[in-house]
PDB file of N, CA, C and O in Angstrom:
ATOM      1  N   MET A   1      15.938  -3.189  -9.824  1.00  0.00           N
ATOM      2  CA  MET A   1      15.262  -4.450  -9.576  1.00  0.00           C
ATOM      3  C   MET A   1      15.227  -4.708  -8.074  1.00  0.00           C
ATOM      4  O   MET A   1      16.214  -4.492  -7.371  1.00  0.00           O
ATOM      5  N   LEU A   2      14.103  -5.162  -7.607  1.00  0.00           N
ATOM      6  CA  LEU A   2      13.903  -5.434  -6.188  1.00  0.00           C
ATOM      7  C   LEU A   2      14.661  -6.695  -5.779  1.00  0.00           C
ATOM      8  O   LEU A   2      14.495  -7.751  -6.389  1.00  0.00           O
ATOM      9  N   LYS A   3      15.488  -6.580  -4.748  1.00  0.00           N
ATOM     10  CA  LYS A   3      16.183  -7.753  -4.224  1.00  0.00           C
ATOM     11  C   LYS A   3      15.168  -8.662  -3.556  1.00  0.00           C
ATOM     12  O   LYS A   3      14.191  -8.197  -2.969  1.00  0.00           O
ATOM     13  N   THR A   4      15.410  -9.971  -3.651  1.00  0.00           N
ATOM     14  CA  THR A   4      14.536 -10.950  -3.013  1.00  0.00           C
ATOM     15  C   THR A   4      15.372 -11.837  -2.103  1.00  0.00           C
ATOM     16  O   THR A   4      16.493 -12.216  -2.443  1.00  0.00           O
ATOM     17  N   MET A   5      14.810 -12.163  -0.937  1.00  0.00           N
ATOM     18  CA  MET A   5      15.488 -13.032   0.016  1.00  0.00           C
ATOM     19  C   MET A   5      14.472 -14.041   0.544  1.00  0.00           C
ATOM     20  O   MET A   5      13.385 -13.653   0.974  1.00  0.00           O
ATOM     21  N   PRO A   6      14.811 -15.327   0.515  1.00  0.00           N
ATOM     22  CA  PRO A   6      13.904 -16.317   1.094  1.00  0.00           C
ATOM     23  C   PRO A   6      13.715 -16.060   2.590  1.00  0.00           C
ATOM     24  O   PRO A   6      14.626 -15.574   3.259  1.00  0.00           O
ATOM     25  N   ALA A   7      12.545 -16.384   3.106  1.00  0.00           N
ATOM     26  CA  ALA A   7      12.221 -16.123   4.510  1.00  0.00           C
ATOM     27  C   ALA A   7      13.211 -16.793   5.458  1.00  0.00           C
ATOM     28  O   ALA A   7      13.606 -16.197   6.460  1.00  0.00           O
ATOM     29  N   ALA A   8      13.614 -18.019   5.155  1.00  0.00           N
ATOM     30  CA  ALA A   8      14.561 -18.719   6.029  1.00  0.00           C
ATOM     31  C   ALA A   8      15.895 -17.976   6.085  1.00  0.00           C
ATOM     32  O   ALA A   8      16.497 -17.855   7.152  1.00  0.00           O
ATOM     33  N   GLU A   9      16.352 -17.486   4.946  1.00  0.00           N
ATOM     34  CA  GLU A   9      17.602 -16.720   4.913  1.00  0.00           C
ATOM     35  C   GLU A   9      17.436 -15.398   5.657  1.00  0.00           C
ATOM     36  O   GLU A   9      18.338 -14.969   6.377  1.00  0.00           O
ATOM     37  N   ALA A  10      16.293 -14.760   5.484  1.00  0.00           N
ATOM     38  CA  ALA A  10      16.027 -13.500   6.190  1.00  0.00           C
ATOM     39  C   ALA A  10      16.082 -13.717   7.699  1.00  0.00           C
ATOM     40  O   ALA A  10      16.595 -12.878   8.439  1.00  0.00           O
ATOM     41  N   LYS A  11      15.554 -14.840   8.141  1.00  0.00           N
ATOM     42  CA  LYS A  11      15.570 -15.163   9.572  1.00  0.00           C
ATOM     43  C   LYS A  11      17.001 -15.394  10.053  1.00  0.00           C
ATOM     44  O   LYS A  11      17.404 -14.893  11.103  1.00  0.00           O
ATOM     45  N   ASN A  12      17.761 -16.158   9.270  1.00  0.00           N
ATOM     46  CA  ASN A  12      19.126 -16.507   9.669  1.00  0.00           C
ATOM     47  C   ASN A  12      20.110 -15.352   9.523  1.00  0.00           C
ATOM     48  O   ASN A  12      21.130 -15.313  10.212  1.00  0.00           O
ATOM     49  N   LYS A  13      19.810 -14.414   8.631  1.00  0.00           N
ATOM     50  CA  LYS A  13      20.712 -13.287   8.375  1.00  0.00           C
ATOM     51  C   LYS A  13      19.997 -11.962   8.623  1.00  0.00           C
ATOM     52  O   LYS A  13      20.103 -11.025   7.831  1.00  0.00           O
ATOM     53  N   PHE A  14      19.272 -11.902   9.731  1.00  0.00           N
ATOM     54  CA  PHE A  14      18.448 -10.731  10.006  1.00  0.00           C
ATOM     55  C   PHE A  14      19.266  -9.442  10.071  1.00  0.00           C
ATOM     56  O   PHE A  14      18.824  -8.406   9.575  1.00  0.00           O
ATOM     57  N   GLY A  15      20.433  -9.496  10.667  1.00  0.00           N
ATOM     58  CA  GLY A  15      21.285  -8.301  10.750  1.00  0.00           C
ATOM     59  C   GLY A  15      21.664  -7.787   9.374  1.00  0.00           C
ATOM     60  O   GLY A  15      21.607  -6.585   9.118  1.00  0.00           O
ATOM     61  N   LEU A  16      22.052  -8.698   8.482  1.00  0.00           N
ATOM     62  CA  LEU A  16      22.381  -8.319   7.109  1.00  0.00           C
ATOM     63  C   LEU A  16      21.152  -7.750   6.404  1.00  0.00           C
ATOM     64  O   LEU A  16      21.245  -6.757   5.683  1.00  0.00           O
ATOM     65  N   LEU A  17      20.007  -8.384   6.619  1.00  0.00           N
ATOM     66  CA  LEU A  17      18.759  -7.896   6.028  1.00  0.00           C
ATOM     67  C   LEU A  17      18.478  -6.468   6.488  1.00  0.00           C
ATOM     68  O   LEU A  17      18.145  -5.607   5.674  1.00  0.00           O
ATOM     69  N   MET A  18      18.610  -6.217   7.779  1.00  0.00           N
ATOM     70  CA  MET A  18      18.361  -4.869   8.305  1.00  0.00           C
ATOM     71  C   MET A  18      19.327  -3.848   7.706  1.00  0.00           C
ATOM     72  O   MET A  18      18.930  -2.724   7.397  1.00  0.00           O
ATOM     73  N   ASP A  19      20.587  -4.231   7.544  1.00  0.00           N
ATOM     74  CA  ASP A  19      21.560  -3.324   6.918  1.00  0.00           C
ATOM     75  C   ASP A  19      21.158  -3.015   5.483  1.00  0.00           C
ATOM     76  O   ASP A  19      21.220  -1.864   5.051  1.00  0.00           O
ATOM     77  N   THR A  20      20.745  -4.044   4.743  1.00  0.00           N
ATOM     78  CA  THR A  20      20.346  -3.870   3.346  1.00  0.00           C
ATOM     79  C   THR A  20      19.114  -2.987   3.244  1.00  0.00           C
ATOM     80  O   THR A  20      19.038  -2.115   2.378  1.00  0.00           O
ATOM     81  N   VAL A  21      18.151  -3.211   4.127  1.00  0.00           N
ATOM     82  CA  VAL A  21      16.887  -2.471   4.092  1.00  0.00           C
ATOM     83  C   VAL A  21      17.092  -0.990   4.411  1.00  0.00           C
ATOM     84  O   VAL A  21      16.250  -0.166   4.053  1.00  0.00           O
ATOM     85  N   GLN A  22      18.169  -0.643   5.060  1.00  0.00           N
ATOM     86  CA  GLN A  22      18.451   0.777   5.302  1.00  0.00           C
ATOM     87  C   GLN A  22      18.709   1.513   3.994  1.00  0.00           C
ATOM     88  O   GLN A  22      18.541   2.730   3.918  1.00  0.00           O
ATOM     89  N   ARG A  23      19.121   0.767   2.954  1.00  0.00           N
ATOM     90  CA  ARG A  23      19.467   1.371   1.662  1.00  0.00           C
ATOM     91  C   ARG A  23      18.419   1.144   0.590  1.00  0.00           C
ATOM     92  O   ARG A  23      18.225   1.993  -0.280  1.00  0.00           O
ATOM     93  N   GLU A  24      17.737  -0.003   0.646  1.00  0.00           N
ATOM     94  CA  GLU A  24      16.807  -0.360  -0.428  1.00  0.00           C
ATOM     95  C   GLU A  24      15.768  -1.361   0.068  1.00  0.00           C
ATOM     96  O   GLU A  24      15.962  -2.037   1.079  1.00  0.00           O
ATOM     97  N   ALA A  25      14.675  -1.437  -0.659  1.00  0.00           N
ATOM     98  CA  ALA A  25      13.614  -2.384  -0.315  1.00  0.00           C
ATOM     99  C   ALA A  25      14.055  -3.805  -0.651  1.00  0.00           C
ATOM    100  O   ALA A  25      14.826  -4.028  -1.584  1.00  0.00           O
ATOM    101  N   VAL A  26      13.552  -4.758   0.126  1.00  0.00           N
ATOM    102  CA  VAL A  26      13.853  -6.174  -0.080  1.00  0.00           C
ATOM    103  C   VAL A  26      12.549  -6.956   0.003  1.00  0.00           C
ATOM    104  O   VAL A  26      11.763  -6.775   0.934  1.00  0.00           O
ATOM    105  N   ALA A  27      12.328  -7.825  -0.978  1.00  0.00           N
ATOM    106  CA  ALA A  27      11.166  -8.712  -0.961  1.00  0.00           C
ATOM    107  C   ALA A  27      11.540  -9.970  -0.187  1.00  0.00           C
ATOM    108  O   ALA A  27      12.625 -10.520  -0.374  1.00  0.00           O
ATOM    109  N   ILE A  28      10.650 -10.419   0.672  1.00  0.00           N
ATOM    110  CA  ILE A  28      10.846 -11.659   1.417  1.00  0.00           C
ATOM    111  C   ILE A  28       9.915 -12.694   0.800  1.00  0.00           C
ATOM    112  O   ILE A  28       8.708 -12.478   0.688  1.00  0.00           O
ATOM    113  N   SER A  29      10.498 -13.821   0.401  1.00  0.00           N
ATOM    114  CA  SER A  29       9.685 -14.844  -0.260  1.00  0.00           C
ATOM    115  C   SER A  29       9.564 -16.088   0.610  1.00  0.00           C
ATOM    116  O   SER A  29      10.450 -16.422   1.396  1.00  0.00           O
ATOM    117  N   LYS A  30       8.443 -16.750   0.437  1.00  0.00           N
ATOM    118  CA  LYS A  30       8.185 -18.009   1.132  1.00  0.00           C
ATOM    119  C   LYS A  30       7.578 -18.952   0.110  1.00  0.00           C
ATOM    120  O   LYS A  30       6.578 -18.629  -0.531  1.00  0.00           O
ATOM    121  N   LYS A  31       8.180 -20.103  -0.035  1.00  0.00           N
ATOM    122  CA  LYS A  31       7.741 -21.094  -1.020  1.00  0.00           C
ATOM    123  C   LYS A  31       7.714 -20.496  -2.425  1.00  0.00           C
ATOM    124  O   LYS A  31       6.829 -20.797  -3.226  1.00  0.00           O
ATOM    125  N   GLY A  32       8.699 -19.643  -2.710  1.00  0.00           N
ATOM    126  CA  GLY A  32       8.835 -19.070  -4.041  1.00  0.00           C
ATOM    127  C   GLY A  32       7.936 -17.890  -4.358  1.00  0.00           C
ATOM    128  O   GLY A  32       7.982 -17.358  -5.467  1.00  0.00           O
ATOM    129  N   ARG A  33       7.119 -17.473  -3.401  1.00  0.00           N
ATOM    130  CA  ARG A  33       6.208 -16.346  -3.637  1.00  0.00           C
ATOM    131  C   ARG A  33       6.520 -15.215  -2.665  1.00  0.00           C
ATOM    132  O   ARG A  33       6.769 -15.449  -1.483  1.00  0.00           O
ATOM    133  N   THR A  34       6.502 -13.998  -3.172  1.00  0.00           N
ATOM    134  CA  THR A  34       6.750 -12.843  -2.306  1.00  0.00           C
ATOM    135  C   THR A  34       5.637 -12.747  -1.275  1.00  0.00           C
ATOM    136  O   THR A  34       4.455 -12.722  -1.618  1.00  0.00           O
ATOM    137  N   SER A  35       6.030 -12.695  -0.010  1.00  0.00           N
ATOM    138  CA  SER A  35       5.029 -12.615   1.055  1.00  0.00           C
ATOM    139  C   SER A  35       5.123 -11.312   1.843  1.00  0.00           C
ATOM    140  O   SER A  35       4.206 -10.970   2.589  1.00  0.00           O
ATOM    141  N   ALA A  36       6.225 -10.585   1.680  1.00  0.00           N
ATOM    142  CA  ALA A  36       6.382  -9.311   2.393  1.00  0.00           C
ATOM    143  C   ALA A  36       7.428  -8.465   1.675  1.00  0.00           C
ATOM    144  O   ALA A  36       8.275  -8.973   0.940  1.00  0.00           O
ATOM    145  N   ILE A  37       7.342  -7.175   1.911  1.00  0.00           N
ATOM    146  CA  ILE A  37       8.343  -6.235   1.416  1.00  0.00           C
ATOM    147  C   ILE A  37       8.848  -5.445   2.616  1.00  0.00           C
ATOM    148  O   ILE A  37       8.059  -4.870   3.367  1.00  0.00           O
ATOM    149  N   MET A  38      10.152  -5.421   2.790  1.00  0.00           N
ATOM    150  CA  MET A  38      10.759  -4.571   3.817  1.00  0.00           C
ATOM    151  C   MET A  38      11.395  -3.403   3.090  1.00  0.00           C
ATOM    152  O   MET A  38      12.048  -3.579   2.061  1.00  0.00           O
ATOM    153  N   MET A  39      11.201  -2.208   3.632  1.00  0.00           N
ATOM    154  CA  MET A  39      11.738  -1.019   2.972  1.00  0.00           C
ATOM    155  C   MET A  39      12.251  -0.038   4.010  1.00  0.00           C
ATOM    156  O   MET A  39      11.870  -0.095   5.180  1.00  0.00           O
ATOM    157  N   PRO A  40      13.129   0.872   3.567  1.00  0.00           N
ATOM    158  CA  PRO A  40      13.595   1.910   4.484  1.00  0.00           C
ATOM    159  C   PRO A  40      12.408   2.736   4.988  1.00  0.00           C
ATOM    160  O   PRO A  40      11.430   2.938   4.268  1.00  0.00           O
ATOM    161  N   VAL A  41      12.505   3.199   6.207  1.00  0.00           N
ATOM    162  CA  VAL A  41      11.396   3.927   6.811  1.00  0.00           C
ATOM    163  C   VAL A  41      11.034   5.169   6.001  1.00  0.00           C
ATOM    164  O   VAL A  41       9.857   5.520   5.923  1.00  0.00           O
ATOM    165  N   HIS A  42      12.003   5.837   5.401  1.00  0.00           N
ATOM    166  CA  HIS A  42      11.683   7.037   4.620  1.00  0.00           C
ATOM    167  C   HIS A  42      10.833   6.679   3.400  1.00  0.00           C
ATOM    168  O   HIS A  42       9.965   7.458   3.009  1.00  0.00           O
ATOM    169  N   GLN A  43      11.070   5.510   2.793  1.00  0.00           N
ATOM    170  CA  GLN A  43      10.236   5.091   1.663  1.00  0.00           C
ATOM    171  C   GLN A  43       8.816   4.785   2.128  1.00  0.00           C
ATOM    172  O   GLN A  43       7.849   5.122   1.445  1.00  0.00           O
ATOM    173  N   TYR A  44       8.692   4.147   3.288  1.00  0.00           N
ATOM    174  CA  TYR A  44       7.368   3.846   3.838  1.00  0.00           C
ATOM    175  C   TYR A  44       6.614   5.141   4.132  1.00  0.00           C
ATOM    176  O   TYR A  44       5.428   5.253   3.822  1.00  0.00           O
ATOM    177  N   GLU A  45       7.291   6.110   4.723  1.00  0.00           N
ATOM    178  CA  GLU A  45       6.643   7.385   5.036  1.00  0.00           C
ATOM    179  C   GLU A  45       6.194   8.096   3.760  1.00  0.00           C
ATOM    180  O   GLU A  45       5.115   8.689   3.728  1.00  0.00           O
ATOM    181  N   GLU A  46       7.017   8.040   2.706  1.00  0.00           N
ATOM    182  CA  GLU A  46       6.627   8.631   1.422  1.00  0.00           C
ATOM    183  C   GLU A  46       5.400   7.924   0.854  1.00  0.00           C
ATOM    184  O   GLU A  46       4.488   8.571   0.339  1.00  0.00           O
ATOM    185  N   TYR A  47       5.379   6.600   0.950  1.00  0.00           N
ATOM    186  CA  TYR A  47       4.244   5.807   0.479  1.00  0.00           C
ATOM    187  C   TYR A  47       2.971   6.196   1.231  1.00  0.00           C
ATOM    188  O   TYR A  47       1.921   6.396   0.620  1.00  0.00           O
ATOM    189  N   GLU A  48       3.064   6.302   2.536  1.00  0.00           N
ATOM    190  CA  GLU A  48       1.901   6.680   3.346  1.00  0.00           C
ATOM    191  C   GLU A  48       1.424   8.084   2.985  1.00  0.00           C
ATOM    192  O   GLU A  48       0.220   8.335   2.937  1.00  0.00           O
ATOM    193  N   GLN A  49       2.354   8.997   2.731  1.00  0.00           N
ATOM    194  CA  GLN A  49       1.993  10.362   2.348  1.00  0.00           C
ATOM    195  C   GLN A  49       1.252  10.366   1.013  1.00  0.00           C
ATOM    196  O   GLN A  49       0.262  11.080   0.852  1.00  0.00           O
ATOM    197  N   LEU A  50       1.731   9.569   0.057  1.00  0.00           N
ATOM    198  CA  LEU A  50       1.056   9.476  -1.243  1.00  0.00           C
ATOM    199  C   LEU A  50      -0.358   8.923  -1.091  1.00  0.00           C
ATOM    200  O   LEU A  50      -1.289   9.407  -1.734  1.00  0.00           O
ATOM    201  N   LYS A  51      -0.520   7.902  -0.235  1.00  0.00           N
ATOM    202  CA  LYS A  51      -1.858   7.347   0.008  1.00  0.00           C
ATOM    203  C   LYS A  51      -2.779   8.399   0.602  1.00  0.00           C
ATOM    204  O   LYS A  51      -3.943   8.502   0.213  1.00  0.00           O
ATOM    205  N   LEU A  52      -2.262   9.180   1.543  1.00  0.00           N
ATOM    206  CA  LEU A  52      -3.056  10.224   2.184  1.00  0.00           C
ATOM    207  C   LEU A  52      -3.453  11.302   1.178  1.00  0.00           C
ATOM    208  O   LEU A  52      -4.592  11.770   1.185  1.00  0.00           O
ATOM    209  N   GLU A  53      -2.523  11.693   0.317  1.00  0.00           N
ATOM    210  CA  GLU A  53      -2.829  12.696  -0.704  1.00  0.00           C
ATOM    211  C   GLU A  53      -3.898  12.184  -1.668  1.00  0.00           C
ATOM    212  O   GLU A  53      -4.779  12.939  -2.078  1.00  0.00           O
ATOM    213  N   LYS A  54      -3.823  10.913  -2.026  1.00  0.00           N
ATOM    214  CA  LYS A  54      -4.824  10.321  -2.918  1.00  0.00           C
ATOM    215  C   LYS A  54      -6.196  10.307  -2.240  1.00  0.00           C
ATOM    216  O   LYS A  54      -7.204  10.618  -2.874  1.00  0.00           O
ATOM    217  N   LEU A  55      -6.236   9.949  -0.964  1.00  0.00           N
ATOM    218  CA  LEU A  55      -7.495   9.941  -0.221  1.00  0.00           C
ATOM    219  C   LEU A  55      -8.077  11.350  -0.140  1.00  0.00           C
ATOM    220  O   LEU A  55      -9.278  11.539  -0.335  1.00  0.00           O
ATOM    221  N   ARG A  56      -7.237  12.328   0.144  1.00  0.00           N
ATOM    222  CA  ARG A  56      -7.713  13.714   0.216  1.00  0.00           C
ATOM    223  C   ARG A  56      -8.282  14.173  -1.121  1.00  0.00           C
ATOM    224  O   ARG A  56      -9.291  14.878  -1.159  1.00  0.00           O
ATOM    225  N   ALA A  57      -7.641  13.777  -2.215  1.00  0.00           N
ATOM    226  CA  ALA A  57      -8.134  14.140  -3.551  1.00  0.00           C
ATOM    227  C   ALA A  57      -9.505  13.517  -3.795  1.00  0.00           C
ATOM    228  O   ALA A  57     -10.384  14.163  -4.365  1.00  0.00           O
ATOM    229  N   HIS A  58      -9.696  12.265  -3.368  1.00  0.00           N
ATOM    230  CA  HIS A  58     -11.001  11.611  -3.518  1.00  0.00           C
ATOM    231  C   HIS A  58     -12.065  12.329  -2.688  1.00  0.00           C
ATOM    232  O   HIS A  58     -13.193  12.515  -3.147  1.00  0.00           O
ATOM    233  N   VAL A  59     -11.710  12.727  -1.479  1.00  0.00           N
ATOM    234  CA  VAL A  59     -12.663  13.439  -0.617  1.00  0.00           C
ATOM    235  C   VAL A  59     -13.030  14.786  -1.238  1.00  0.00           C
ATOM    236  O   VAL A  59     -14.202  15.162  -1.259  1.00  0.00           O
ATOM    237  N   ARG A  60     -12.031  15.515  -1.743  1.00  0.00           N
ATOM    238  CA  ARG A  60     -12.321  16.803  -2.395  1.00  0.00           C
ATOM    239  C   ARG A  60     -13.230  16.610  -3.604  1.00  0.00           C
ATOM    240  O   ARG A  60     -14.170  17.379  -3.805  1.00  0.00           O
ATOM    241  N   GLU A  61     -12.954  15.589  -4.407  1.00  0.00           N
ATOM    242  CA  GLU A  61     -13.776  15.319  -5.585  1.00  0.00           C
ATOM    243  C   GLU A  61     -15.193  14.938  -5.165  1.00  0.00           C
ATOM    244  O   GLU A  61     -16.161  15.380  -5.784  1.00  0.00           O
ATOM    245  N   GLY A  62     -15.323  14.127  -4.122  1.00  0.00           N
ATOM    246  CA  GLY A  62     -16.649  13.761  -3.632  1.00  0.00           C
ATOM    247  C   GLY A  62     -17.419  14.965  -3.128  1.00  0.00           C
ATOM    248  O   GLY A  62     -18.619  15.085  -3.377  1.00  0.00           O
ATOM    249  N   ALA A  63     -16.742  15.854  -2.422  1.00  0.00           N
ATOM    250  CA  ALA A  63     -17.393  17.070  -1.927  1.00  0.00           C
ATOM    251  C   ALA A  63     -17.836  17.946  -3.092  1.00  0.00           C
ATOM    252  O   ALA A  63     -18.930  18.510  -3.068  1.00  0.00           O
ATOM    253  N   ARG A  64     -16.988  18.060  -4.110  1.00  0.00           N
ATOM    254  CA  ARG A  64     -17.344  18.847  -5.296  1.00  0.00           C
ATOM    255  C   ARG A  64     -18.568  18.248  -5.983  1.00  0.00           C
ATOM    256  O   ARG A  64     -19.482  18.974  -6.376  1.00  0.00           O
ATOM    257  N   GLN A  65     -18.585  16.925  -6.128  1.00  0.00           N
ATOM    258  CA  GLN A  65     -19.724  16.269  -6.766  1.00  0.00           C
ATOM    259  C   GLN A  65     -20.996  16.468  -5.944  1.00  0.00           C
ATOM    260  O   GLN A  65     -22.065  16.714  -6.502  1.00  0.00           O
ATOM    261  N   ALA A  66     -20.882  16.363  -4.624  1.00  0.00           N
ATOM    262  CA  ALA A  66     -22.049  16.566  -3.766  1.00  0.00           C
ATOM    263  C   ALA A  66     -22.561  17.998  -3.883  1.00  0.00           C
ATOM    264  O   ALA A  66     -23.769  18.226  -3.934  1.00  0.00           O
ATOM    265  N   ASP A  67     -21.646  18.960  -3.925  1.00  0.00           N
ATOM    266  CA  ASP A  67     -22.041  20.361  -4.093  1.00  0.00           C
ATOM    267  C   ASP A  67     -22.784  20.584  -5.405  1.00  0.00           C
ATOM    268  O   ASP A  67     -23.652  21.452  -5.495  1.00  0.00           O
ATOM    269  N   ASN A  68     -22.441  19.798  -6.420  1.00  0.00           N
ATOM    270  CA  ASN A  68     -23.085  19.909  -7.734  1.00  0.00           C
ATOM    271  C   ASN A  68     -24.317  19.013  -7.866  1.00  0.00           C
ATOM    272  O   ASN A  68     -24.897  18.896  -8.946  1.00  0.00           O
ATOM    273  N   GLY A  69     -24.710  18.382  -6.754  1.00  0.00           N
ATOM    274  CA  GLY A  69     -25.896  17.529  -6.782  1.00  0.00           C
ATOM    275  C   GLY A  69     -25.658  16.153  -7.375  1.00  0.00           C
ATOM    276  O   GLY A  69     -26.612  15.419  -7.633  1.00  0.00           O
ATOM    277  N   GLN A  70     -24.420  15.798  -7.591  1.00  0.00           N
ATOM    278  CA  GLN A  70     -24.093  14.486  -8.145  1.00  0.00           C
ATOM    279  C   GLN A  70     -23.922  13.497  -6.996  1.00  0.00           C
ATOM    280  O   GLN A  70     -22.835  13.362  -6.436  1.00  0.00           O
ATOM    281  N   THR A  71     -24.994  12.819  -6.658  1.00  0.00           N
ATOM    282  CA  THR A  71     -24.951  11.858  -5.563  1.00  0.00           C
ATOM    283  C   THR A  71     -25.428  10.501  -6.052  1.00  0.00           C
ATOM    284  O   THR A  71     -26.038  10.393  -7.116  1.00  0.00           O
ATOM    285  N   VAL A  72     -25.149   9.479  -5.276  1.00  0.00           N
ATOM    286  CA  VAL A  72     -25.617   8.129  -5.588  1.00  0.00           C
ATOM    287  C   VAL A  72     -26.291   7.564  -4.350  1.00  0.00           C
ATOM    288  O   VAL A  72     -25.996   7.964  -3.223  1.00  0.00           O
ATOM    289  N   THR A  73     -27.191   6.635  -4.577  1.00  0.00           N
ATOM    290  CA  THR A  73     -27.845   5.928  -3.485  1.00  0.00           C
ATOM    291  C   THR A  73     -27.260   4.532  -3.414  1.00  0.00           C
ATOM    292  O   THR A  73     -27.168   3.836  -4.425  1.00  0.00           O
ATOM    293  N   VAL A  74     -26.871   4.128  -2.230  1.00  0.00           N
ATOM    294  CA  VAL A  74     -26.311   2.797  -2.019  1.00  0.00           C
ATOM    295  C   VAL A  74     -27.283   2.034  -1.137  1.00  0.00           C
ATOM    296  O   VAL A  74     -27.628   2.482  -0.044  1.00  0.00           O
ATOM    297  N   ASN A  75     -27.725   0.871  -1.623  1.00  0.00           N
ATOM    298  CA  ASN A  75     -28.748   0.107  -0.917  1.00  0.00           C
ATOM    299  C   ASN A  75     -28.222  -1.104  -0.171  1.00  0.00           C
ATOM    300  O   ASN A  75     -28.975  -1.750   0.558  1.00  0.00           O
ATOM    301  N   SER A  76     -26.957  -1.425  -0.333  1.00  0.00           N
ATOM    302  CA  SER A  76     -26.425  -2.608   0.351  1.00  0.00           C
ATOM    303  C   SER A  76     -24.919  -2.473   0.540  1.00  0.00           C
ATOM    304  O   SER A  76     -24.268  -1.633  -0.080  1.00  0.00           O
ATOM    305  N   LYS A  77     -24.389  -3.319   1.408  1.00  0.00           N
ATOM    306  CA  LYS A  77     -22.944  -3.349   1.613  1.00  0.00           C
ATOM    307  C   LYS A  77     -22.231  -3.723   0.323  1.00  0.00           C
ATOM    308  O   LYS A  77     -21.156  -3.206   0.021  1.00  0.00           O
ATOM    309  N   GLU A  78     -22.842  -4.625  -0.431  1.00  0.00           N
ATOM    310  CA  GLU A  78     -22.238  -5.073  -1.687  1.00  0.00           C
ATOM    311  C   GLU A  78     -22.124  -3.913  -2.677  1.00  0.00           C
ATOM    312  O   GLU A  78     -21.098  -3.755  -3.340  1.00  0.00           O
ATOM    313  N   GLU A  79     -23.181  -3.105  -2.775  1.00  0.00           N
ATOM    314  CA  GLU A  79     -23.139  -1.942  -3.667  1.00  0.00           C
ATOM    315  C   GLU A  79     -22.065  -0.955  -3.214  1.00  0.00           C
ATOM    316  O   GLU A  79     -21.336  -0.403  -4.038  1.00  0.00           O
ATOM    317  N   LEU A  80     -21.971  -0.736  -1.912  1.00  0.00           N
ATOM    318  CA  LEU A  80     -20.954   0.169  -1.380  1.00  0.00           C
ATOM    319  C   LEU A  80     -19.561  -0.369  -1.685  1.00  0.00           C
ATOM    320  O   LEU A  80     -18.678   0.376  -2.110  1.00  0.00           O
ATOM    321  N   HIS A  81     -19.371  -1.660  -1.465  1.00  0.00           N
ATOM    322  CA  HIS A  81     -18.077  -2.284  -1.745  1.00  0.00           C
ATOM    323  C   HIS A  81     -17.706  -2.103  -3.211  1.00  0.00           C
ATOM    324  O   HIS A  81     -16.567  -1.756  -3.525  1.00  0.00           O
ATOM    325  N   GLN A  82     -18.655  -2.335  -4.108  1.00  0.00           N
ATOM    326  CA  GLN A  82     -18.394  -2.194  -5.541  1.00  0.00           C
ATOM    327  C   GLN A  82     -18.075  -0.739  -5.893  1.00  0.00           C
ATOM    328  O   GLN A  82     -17.176  -0.470  -6.690  1.00  0.00           O
ATOM    329  N   LEU A  83     -18.808   0.181  -5.302  1.00  0.00           N
ATOM    330  CA  LEU A  83     -18.573   1.603  -5.553  1.00  0.00           C
ATOM    331  C   LEU A  83     -17.165   2.007  -5.112  1.00  0.00           C
ATOM    332  O   LEU A  83     -16.454   2.693  -5.846  1.00  0.00           O
ATOM    333  N   LEU A  84     -16.768   1.584  -3.922  1.00  0.00           N
ATOM    334  CA  LEU A  84     -15.447   1.927  -3.402  1.00  0.00           C
ATOM    335  C   LEU A  84     -14.340   1.236  -4.185  1.00  0.00           C
ATOM    336  O   LEU A  84     -13.251   1.785  -4.351  1.00  0.00           O
ATOM    337  N   LYS A  85     -14.618   0.046  -4.660  1.00  0.00           N
ATOM    338  CA  LYS A  85     -13.638  -0.708  -5.444  1.00  0.00           C
ATOM    339  C   LYS A  85     -13.294   0.025  -6.739  1.00  0.00           C
ATOM    340  O   LYS A  85     -12.169  -0.071  -7.229  1.00  0.00           O
ATOM    341  N   ASN A  86     -14.252   0.747  -7.285  1.00  0.00           N
ATOM    342  CA  ASN A  86     -14.062   1.437  -8.559  1.00  0.00           C
ATOM    343  C   ASN A  86     -13.402   2.806  -8.420  1.00  0.00           C
ATOM    344  O   ASN A  86     -13.195   3.488  -9.423  1.00  0.00           O
ATOM    345  N   LEU A  87     -13.069   3.218  -7.208  1.00  0.00           N
ATOM    346  CA  LEU A  87     -12.418   4.529  -7.020  1.00  0.00           C
ATOM    347  C   LEU A  87     -11.020   4.529  -7.581  1.00  0.00           C
ATOM    348  O   LEU A  87     -10.326   5.543  -7.511  1.00  0.00           O
TER     349      LEU A  87
END
């Protein structure tokens, strides 16, 4: 379970927060709602790597579709936004 710390407490106990974040992710809440997640740098790097791998897979799939003549025409920013949203 993700630990949660109110923003005011995070501010007042920043050193403790930093020590905790070295071991595990911590959610920072403001007015009862999570507004940020702090995590160990190795977890962030893993997350970024996963995002990059997913993007590369989409690019490879798009290239394969283009090679097979499977293309789409986009006539507006809205259509492009909708197309990208569905990826």
